[in-house]
C-alpha positions as CSV (number, residue, x, y, z in Angstrom):
1,M,1.4,10.0,-57.3
2,R,1.0,6.3,-56.7
3,P,4.6,5.6,-55.2
4,A,4.1,8.7,-52.9
5,K,0.8,7.1,-51.7
6,R,2.3,3.8,-51.3
7,K,5.2,5.3,-49.1
8,Y,2.7,7.2,-47.0
9,F,0.8,3.9,-46.4
10,L,3.9,2.1,-45.3
11,M,4.8,4.7,-42.8
12,T,1.5,4.7,-41.3
13,A,1.3,1.0,-41.1
14,T,4.9,0.7,-39.3
15,S,4.2,3.6,-37.0
16,F,0.9,2.0,-35.7
17,P,2.6,-0.9,-33.9
18,S,5.1,1.4,-32.3
19,T,2.3,3.6,-30.9
20,T,0.4,0.5,-29.6
21,H,3.7,-0.7,-27.9
22,A,4.5,2.7,-26.4
23,R,0.9,2.7,-24.8
24,A,1.4,-0.8,-23.7
25,R,4.7,0.2,-21.9
26,Q,2.8,2.9,-20.1
27,L,0.2,0.3,-18.8
28,P,1.7,-0.1,-15.3
29,R,1.8,3.8,-14.8
30,D,-1.6,4.2,-16.1
31,L,-3.1,1.4,-13.8
32,A,-1.6,3.1,-10.8
33,L,-3.0,6.5,-11.7
34,V,-6.4,4.9,-12.5
35,T,-6.4,3.4,-9.0
36,V,-5.7,6.6,-7.2
37,A,-8.2,8.5,-9.4
38,I,-11.0,6.1,-8.7
39,D,-10.1,6.0,-5.0
40,A,-10.0,9.9,-4.7
41,L,-13.4,10.2,-6.5
42,M,-15.1,7.8,-4.1
43,V,-13.9,9.5,-1.2
44,L,-14.9,12.9,-2.6
45,A,-18.2,11.6,-3.4
46,N,-18.8,10.0,0.1
47,L,-17.8,13.3,1.7
48,A,-20.1,15.3,-0.4
49,I,-22.8,13.1,0.5
50,Q,-22.1,13.6,4.3
51,L,-21.3,17.3,4.3
52,W,-23.2,18.9,1.5
53,P,-26.7,18.9,2.8
54,D,-27.6,22.2,4.7
55,T,-29.0,20.3,7.7
56,P,-28.0,20.2,11.4
57,E,-26.5,16.7,10.7
58,G,-24.4,18.0,7.8
59,A,-23.3,21.0,9.9
60,Q,-22.3,18.6,12.8
61,M,-20.3,16.5,10.3
62,R,-18.6,19.5,8.8
63,G,-17.6,20.5,12.3
64,T,-16.3,17.1,13.0
65,Y,-14.1,16.8,10.1
66,A,-12.8,20.2,10.8
67,L,-10.9,18.9,13.7
68,P,-7.3,18.2,13.2
69,G,-7.6,15.1,15.4
70,V,-10.0,13.8,12.7
71,W,-9.0,15.0,9.4
72,I,-5.3,14.6,9.8
73,P,-5.4,10.7,10.6
74,M,-8.1,10.2,8.0
75,V,-6.0,11.9,5.3
76,F,-3.0,9.9,6.0
77,S,-4.9,6.7,6.4
78,L,-6.4,7.2,2.9
79,G,-3.0,8.1,1.5
80,M,-1.6,4.8,2.9
81,A,-4.5,2.9,1.2
82,W,-3.8,4.8,-2.0
83,V,-0.1,4.3,-2.2
84,L,-0.5,0.5,-1.3
85,A,-3.2,0.0,-4.1
86,A,-1.2,1.9,-6.7
87,A,1.9,-0.1,-6.1
88,L,0.0,-3.3,-6.4
89,A,-1.6,-2.2,-9.7
90,W,1.7,-1.0,-11.1
91,S,3.1,-4.4,-10.1
92,H,0.3,-6.2,-11.9
93,G,0.8,-4.2,-15.2
94,R,4.5,-4.6,-14.9
95,Q,4.4,-8.3,-14.4
96,A,2.1,-8.6,-17.4
97,L,4.8,-6.8,-19.6
98,E,7.6,-8.8,-18.4
99,T,6.0,-12.3,-18.6
100,R,3.8,-11.9,-21.6
101,G,5.8,-9.4,-23.7
102,V,4.9,-5.8,-25.0
103,D,3.4,-7.1,-28.2
104,S,0.9,-9.5,-26.2
105,V,-0.1,-6.7,-23.9
106,S,-0.6,-4.2,-26.7
107,R,-3.3,-6.5,-28.1
108,L,-5.4,-6.3,-24.9
109,V,-8.8,-4.7,-25.6
110,R,-9.1,-1.5,-23.6
111,P,-7.3,-2.8,-20.4
112,R,-7.4,0.6,-18.7
113,L,-11.2,1.1,-19.1
114,R,-11.9,-2.6,-18.0
115,Y,-9.5,-2.1,-15.1
116,A,-11.4,1.0,-13.9
117,A,-14.8,-0.6,-14.2
118,A,-13.8,-3.6,-12.4
119,Y,-12.1,-1.8,-9.7
120,L,-14.9,0.7,-9.3
121,M,-17.3,-2.2,-8.8
122,M,-14.9,-3.7,-6.0
123,L,-14.7,-0.3,-4.3
124,M,-18.6,-0.1,-4.3
125,L,-18.9,-3.5,-2.7
126,N,-16.3,-2.3,-0.2
127,F,-17.9,0.9,0.7
128,Y,-21.6,-0.1,0.5
129,A,-21.5,-3.8,1.7
130,L,-18.4,-4.6,3.7
131,S,-17.8,-1.4,5.6
132,P,-21.5,-1.1,6.9
133,L,-21.4,-4.9,7.9
134,L,-18.2,-4.4,9.9
135,Y,-19.6,-1.2,11.5
136,E,-22.8,-3.1,12.6
137,L,-20.7,-5.9,14.0
138,Q,-18.5,-3.4,16.0
139,L,-21.7,-1.9,17.5
140,L,-22.6,-5.3,18.9
141,F,-19.4,-5.1,21.1
142,M,-19.9,-1.4,22.2
143,P,-21.5,-0.1,25.4
144,G,-25.1,-1.1,25.1
145,G,-24.5,-3.6,22.4
146,R,-26.1,-7.1,22.3
147,L,-22.9,-8.9,23.0
148,Q,-21.5,-6.6,26.0
149,D,-22.9,-9.1,28.5
150,L,-21.3,-12.1,26.8
151,A,-17.9,-10.6,26.9
152,G,-18.1,-8.9,30.3
153,A,-17.3,-5.4,31.2
154,G,-13.7,-6.2,32.2
155,S,-12.7,-7.8,28.8
156,M,-14.5,-5.3,26.5
157,R,-11.4,-3.4,25.9
158,V,-9.5,-6.6,24.9
159,V,-12.4,-7.8,22.7
160,M,-12.7,-4.3,21.0
161,A,-9.0,-4.4,20.4
162,V,-9.0,-7.7,18.8
163,F,-12.1,-6.8,16.7
164,V,-10.6,-3.5,15.4
165,L,-7.4,-5.4,14.6
166,L,-9.4,-8.1,12.6
167,Q,-11.4,-5.2,11.0
168,S,-8.3,-3.7,9.8
169,V,-6.9,-6.9,8.4
170,A,-10.3,-7.6,6.7
171,Q,-10.1,-4.1,5.0
172,L,-6.4,-4.8,4.0
173,V,-7.3,-8.1,2.5
174,V,-10.1,-6.7,0.5
175,L,-8.0,-3.9,-0.8
176,V,-5.4,-6.5,-2.1
177,L,-8.2,-8.8,-3.6
178,G,-9.9,-5.8,-5.1
179,V,-6.8,-4.8,-7.1
180,W,-6.0,-8.3,-8.0
181,A,-9.6,-8.9,-9.3
182,A,-9.5,-5.7,-11.4
183,A,-6.2,-6.4,-12.8
184,W,-7.1,-10.0,-13.7
185,F,-10.3,-8.8,-15.5
186,A,-8.3,-6.1,-17.5
187,L,-5.3,-8.2,-18.3
188,R,-7.1,-11.3,-19.5
189,G,-7.5,-11.9,-23.1
190,A,-4.7,-11.9,-25.5
191,R,-2.4,-14.8,-24.9
192,A,1.4,-14.5,-25.4
193,S,3.2,-16.7,-27.9
194,A,5.5,-19.5,-26.8
195,A,8.7,-17.5,-27.7
196,E,7.2,-14.6,-25.7
197,V,6.5,-16.8,-22.7
198,D,10.1,-18.1,-22.8
199,S,12.0,-14.9,-23.3
200,G,9.5,-12.4,-21.8
201,A,10.4,-8.7,-22.0
202,T,13.6,-7.1,-20.5
203,A,13.9,-3.9,-18.9
204,E,15.2,-2.3,-22.0
205,E,12.2,-3.4,-23.9
206,I,9.7,-2.0,-21.5
207,G,11.6,1.1,-20.5
208,G,10.8,3.2,-17.5
209,A,12.7,2.9,-14.2
210,S,15.5,0.5,-14.0
211,P,14.7,-2.9,-12.3
212,R,16.9,-2.0,-9.3
213,R,15.1,1.2,-8.8
214,A,11.7,-0.3,-9.5
215,V,12.3,-3.2,-6.8
216,A,13.4,-0.5,-4.2
217,L,10.5,1.7,-4.9
218,V,7.9,-1.1,-4.9
219,G,9.3,-2.6,-1.6
220,A,9.7,0.9,-0.1
221,A,6.0,1.7,-0.9
222,M,4.7,-1.6,0.5
223,F,6.7,-1.3,3.5
224,A,5.7,2.1,4.4
225,S,2.0,1.3,3.7
226,L,2.0,-1.6,5.8
227,Q,3.8,0.3,8.6
228,M,1.3,3.1,8.4
229,W,-1.5,0.6,8.3
230,S,-0.5,-0.9,11.6
231,G,-0.1,2.6,13.1
232,V,-3.7,3.5,12.1
233,A,-5.0,0.1,13.5
234,M,-3.3,0.8,16.8
235,S,-4.5,4.5,17.0
236,R,-8.1,3.2,16.8
237,W,-8.0,1.5,20.2
238,T,-5.1,3.1,22.1
239,S,-4.6,6.5,23.4
240,M,-1.6,7.1,21.0
241,G,-1.7,10.6,19.8
242,R,-4.4,11.9,22.1
243,G,-3.5,15.4,23.5
244,V,-1.4,16.2,20.5
245,D,-2.9,18.7,18.1
246,G,-2.3,21.1,15.2
247,P,1.2,21.2,13.7
248,E,2.6,18.7,16.1
249,L,-0.1,16.1,15.1
250,L,0.5,16.8,11.5
251,L,4.2,16.2,11.8
252,A,3.7,13.0,13.9
253,W,1.7,11.5,11.1
254,M,3.7,12.8,8.1
255,V,7.3,12.3,9.1
256,P,7.4,8.7,10.3
257,P,6.0,7.3,6.9
258,L,8.6,9.4,4.9
259,V,11.6,8.2,7.0
260,V,10.2,4.5,6.9
261,F,10.0,4.9,3.0
262,A,13.6,6.1,2.9
263,L,14.9,3.3,5.1
264,A,13.1,0.6,3.2
265,F,14.2,2.1,0.0
266,W,17.7,2.0,1.1
267,G,17.4,-1.7,2.1
268,G,15.7,-2.6,-1.1
269,W,18.4,-0.9,-3.2
270,L,21.2,-2.7,-1.3
271,G,19.4,-5.9,-1.8
272,A,18.5,-5.8,-5.4
273,T,22.3,-4.8,-6.9
274,A,22.5,-3.6,-10.4
275,G,22.7,-6.9,-12.2
276,L,18.8,-7.4,-12.7
277,A,17.4,-7.8,-16.0
278,R,13.7,-7.7,-15.0
279,T,11.8,-6.3,-12.0
280,R,9.7,-9.2,-11.1
281,P,7.6,-6.9,-8.8
282,F,5.8,-9.3,-6.8
283,R,9.0,-10.8,-5.4
284,A,9.6,-7.2,-4.2
285,V,6.2,-7.1,-2.7
286,G,6.8,-10.5,-0.9
287,A,10.4,-9.3,0.3
288,S,8.7,-6.1,1.8
289,A,6.0,-8.1,3.5
290,L,8.4,-10.5,4.9
291,A,10.8,-7.8,6.1
292,F,7.8,-5.9,7.7
293,V,6.8,-9.0,9.8
294,L,10.4,-9.6,10.7
295,V,10.9,-6.1,11.7
296,Q,7.8,-5.8,13.9
297,V,8.5,-9.2,15.6
298,S,12.1,-8.5,16.3
299,C,11.6,-5.0,17.5
300,I,8.8,-6.2,19.9
301,I,11.1,-9.0,21.4
302,I,13.9,-6.3,21.7
303,A,11.9,-3.8,23.4
304,I,10.4,-6.2,25.9
305,A,13.8,-7.7,26.7
306,G,15.2,-4.0,26.9
307,L,12.5,-2.9,29.3
308,Y,13.1,-6.1,31.6
309,I,16.9,-5.6,31.7
310,A,16.7,-1.9,32.1
311,S,14.2,-2.1,35.0
312,R,16.3,-4.7,36.7
313,V,19.7,-3.1,36.3
314,A,19.1,0.8,36.0
315,G,17.6,2.2,38.9
316,S,17.2,5.5,37.3
317,F,15.4,3.9,34.1
318,Y,12.0,5.5,35.0
319,S,13.4,9.0,35.0
320,P,12.6,11.3,32.0
321,A,16.2,11.0,30.8
322,G,16.3,7.2,30.9
323,L,12.9,6.8,29.2
324,I,14.1,9.3,26.3
325,G,17.3,7.3,26.0
326,F,15.3,4.1,25.8
327,V,13.0,5.4,23.1
328,L,16.0,6.8,21.1
329,A,17.8,3.4,21.4
330,L,14.5,1.7,20.1
331,L,14.3,4.0,17.1
332,L,17.9,3.4,16.2
333,V,17.3,-0.4,16.6
334,Y,14.2,-0.1,14.3
335,A,16.1,2.0,11.6
336,V,18.9,-0.7,11.5
337,H,16.5,-3.5,11.2
338,V,14.4,-2.1,8.6
339,V,17.4,-1.4,6.2
340,A,19.2,-4.8,7.2
341,L,16.1,-7.2,6.9
342,T,14.8,-5.4,3.9
343,R,18.2,-6.0,2.2
344,A,18.2,-9.5,3.3
345,A,14.7,-10.3,2.3
346,T,15.2,-8.7,-1.2
347,R,18.6,-10.6,-1.5
348,W,16.9,-13.9,-0.5
349,L,14.0,-13.7,-2.9
350,Y,16.1,-12.3,-5.9
351,R,19.0,-14.7,-5.3
352,R,18.2,-16.7,-8.5
353,Y,18.4,-13.6,-10.7
354,L,21.5,-11.6,-9.2
């Protein structure tokens, strides 16, 4: 009986590291799922607090949220934030695996639970401290606010537009910092050995998506989220989307992010090539952010130049056919720029590893 017991003990001892290593390889996916789950629970809790009471205020809020012009932009705005946060959380987990090694990450003590607790704290600070503060500041510039006289009636629209843009930027920065702080708290602890720091972990050791596909997915998620974020920021202080309701409004909010994601994925796929040994996810994040800024700036310059030239040359520019042709030309220019600039930015930031 003793040899059998000894054989069973050896099998158990050797299977334990493989189990912990398998869980460590799933850490990027788990951090992304935990991020989305906590975000969804916080939103549902806040909606329940607002809509559940059987009071006139609760009935008014339920009627407001039932309007397509309210719930459709809100759903896609939340989806943008969740995709962005999940992509960043996945990047932190993948970066830890590639730089510190699977064995070092497997020695971390409850990283998922620690990440969830830290991220929940950051969300609560955002919901119950930053958001009310920004709302109070916004009230100062609205009609009847204390700072209305300082800004003047004529410049109130410009001031409100600038404030809403800064508010959106602040919320984006808080989201990024919240994921970073939670990941730092969850992933600190076990240190990699000198050999692990030098060699890290390759894609074969980590498993999951190939580096090329992972780079394209992370870059596309970041680019589409940033483009959606800019659209949400613009919709808060412009008349864009007003007068559109029902299925048309749903398609207007659903189709563009999917198209942008596909274009950015194509550009990232072309830029990454098949020779990558590691994902290096934050280079994909940087390439996506760089490509986003370049696309916006170049398209704005081209649109202004196109409007000036068309108004000077084409006499029928302001006809319906002329305006439709101009918009279609801008969409084509935008699509080409997304693919080309995402490819160029990815290729430039990964040039040492291709």
